C-alpha positions in Angstrom: 27.6 12.3 -9.4 27.9 9.1 -11.3 29.2 7.1 -8.4 26.1 8.6 -6.4 23.7 7.4 -9.3 25.5 3.9 -9.2 24.4 3.9 -5.3 20.9 5.0 -5.6 20.6 2.1 -8.4 22.0 -0.4 -6.2 19.5 0.5 -3.2 16.8 0.4 -5.7 17.6 -3.0 -7.3 17.4 -4.0 -3.7 14.1 -2.8 -3.0 12.6 -3.9 -6.2 14.2 -7.4 -5.7 12.9 -7.8 -2.0 9.7 -6.6 -3.2 9.4 -9.5 -5.5 11.1 -12.2 -3.5 8.5 -11.5 -0.7 5.7 -11.7 -2.8 6.6 -14.6 -4.6 8.3 -16.7 -1.7 7.1 -14.8 1.5 9.0 -13.4 4.3 10.8 -16.1 6.0 11.4 -17.8 2.6 13.5 -15.1 1.6 17.3 -14.8 2.4 19.5 -12.0 2.1 21.7 -14.0 -0.4 18.6 -14.3 -2.9 17.9 -10.6 -2.2 21.7 -9.8 -3.3 21.7 -12.1 -6.2 18.3 -11.1 -7.6 19.7 -7.3 -7.1 23.0 -8.5 -8.5 25.3 -6.9 -5.8 27.2 -8.6 -3.4 25.6 -10.0 -0.1 27.8 -7.5 1.7 26.8 -4.8 -0.1 23.1 -4.9 1.3 24.8 -4.0 4.6 25.9 -0.8 3.1 22.0 0.2 3.2 20.4 -1.8 5.6 21.2 -3.1 9.2 19.8 -6.5 8.6 16.6 -8.0 6.8 14.4 -6.4 9.0 15.6 -3.0 8.5 15.4 -3.8 4.7 11.6 -4.9 4.5 10.7 -1.9 6.8 12.5 0.5 4.6 11.1 -1.4 1.7 7.6 -1.0 3.4 7.7 2.5 4.3 8.9 3.6 0.9 6.4 1.4 -0.8 3.7 2.8 1.6 5.0 6.4 1.1 4.5 6.1 -2.9 1.0 4.5 -2.4 -0.3 7.2 -0.3 1.3 10.0 -2.6 -0.8 8.6 -5.3 -3.8 8.1 -3.4 -4.0 11.9 -2.1 -2.3 13.4 -5.2 -5.4 15.5 -6.3 -7.2 15.3 -3.3 -8.0 18.8 -1.7 -9.3 19.0 2.1 -11.9 21.2 0.7 -13.9 18.8 -1.1 -17.1 17.3 0.4 -16.6 14.2 2.2 -18.1 12.1 -0.5 -16.3 13.4 -3.5 -13.0 13.1 -1.4 -13.8 9.7 -0.5 -14.7 8.9 -4.0 -11.5 10.4 -5.5 -9.2 8.7 -3.0 -11.0 5.4 -3.3 -10.3 5.3 -7.2 -6.8 6.6 -6.8 -6.3 3.6 -4.3 -8.1 1.0 -6.8 -5.9 2.6 -9.6 -2.6 1.9 -7.7 -3.6 -1.4 -6.6 -4.2 -2.4 -10.0 -1.5 -0.8 -12.0 1.1 -1.4 -9.3 0.3 -4.9 -8.6 3.5 -6.1 -7.2 3.9 -3.0 -4.8 0.3 -3.3 -3.9 0.9 -7.1 -3.5 3.6 -6.3 -0.9 1.8 -4.0 1.1 -0.8 -6.3 1.2 1.5 -9.0 2.6 3.0 -6.5 4.9 -0.4 -5.8 6.4 -1.4 -9.2 6.9 1.3 -10.7 8.4 3.8 -9.5 11.9 6.8 -9.2 9.6 6.6 -5.2 9.8 7.8 -3.9 13.3 5.6 -1.7 15.3 7.3 1.4 14.4 7.2 0.9 10.7 3.7 0.3 10.9 3.1 3.4 12.8 5.0 5.3 10.1 3.0 3.7 7.3 -0.3 4.5 9.1 0.9 8.4 9.3 0.9 8.3 5.5 -3.1 7.6 5.6 -3.4 11.1 7.6 -6.0 12.3 4.9 -8.0 9.5 4.7 -8.3 9.5 8.6 -8.9 13.3 8.6 -11.5 12.9 6.0 -13.4 10.3 8.0 -13.3 12.3 11.3 -15.0 15.2 9.3 -17.5 12.4 7.9 -18.1 11.3 11.4 -18.6 14.9 12.6 -21.2 15.8 9.8 -22.9 12.7 10.0 -21.8 11.5 6.6 -19.9 8.4 8.0 -20.5 5.8 10.6 -19.3 6.6 13.9 -17.1 3.5 14.1 -13.5 2.5 14.3 -11.4 3.5 11.5 -9.9 0.2 11.2 -13.6 -1.1 10.3 -14.2 2.0 7.9 -10.5 0.6 6.0 -11.7 -2.9 6.5 -14.8 -2.5 4.7 -14.3 0.1 2.3 -10.2 -0.2 1.2 -9.1 -3.7 2.0 -11.6 -5.5 -0.4 -9.6 -3.5 -3.1 -7.0 -6.1 -2.3 -9.1 -9.3 -2.8 -10.0 -8.0 -6.2 -6.2 -6.9 -7.3 -5.2 -10.8 -5.8 -8.1 -12.5 -7.9 -7.4 -10.5 -11.3 -3.7 -11.1 -10.8 -4.4 -15.1 -10.6 -6.4 -14.6 -13.7 -9.8 -15.4 -12.0 -11.7 -12.4 -12.6 -11.2 -9.3 -15.0 -12.1 -6.0 -13.6 -13.8 -3.7 -16.0 -15.1 -0.3 -15.7 -18.6 -1.4 -14.2 -16.9 -3.8 -12.0 -15.0 -0.7 -10.1 -17.9 1.5 -10.0 -20.0 -1.7 -8.5 -17.0 -2.2 -5.9 -16.8 1.8 -5.1 -20.5 1.8 -4.6 -20.4 -1.1 -2.4 -17.3 0.5 -0.2 -19.3 4.0 -0.3 -22.4 2.0 1.1 -20.5 -0.1 4.0 -19.2 3.4 5.5 -21.9 6.0 5.1 -24.6 6.4 7.3 -28.1 5.7 6.0 -30.3 8.2 5.4 
């Protein structure tokens, strides 16, 4: 049992080191040797868990994306109204991005660069299925604009990454009023105007 835990700890240390180094240096400036050093393992140990650097980054992405979406949808019920469901999901995403900043920064980098391969990106998208289904229901009910889910995401969820980054830099401190203003802006950008 102790050996299994030690193995899990090493793999988790590699994931954590990958997130930190990619966030600080970018994908290309993060060699396996640096990841191993930060994780306090030998470089050869990485290959017990991952095929190569691409596999390490892809698996890290999928794990962080799953953690992110598990948090986002933890209290969501598909019986909620479209507006209530979106509000809950949006606030949980905002909470994750502001509290789990390192993981959220890593996801933002992955989503905005070609460092993740297509099968891993598609796996990550699957984790967002409850939100996509909520939007589909909202479109059917005439509540959500009948536009691409990518555009809905770009206007309602992606601005949270910008807010997270400027807060992390110390340029702007989000308070409850700002969060509510951001939510209202997100909701008004995707709802059908009456």
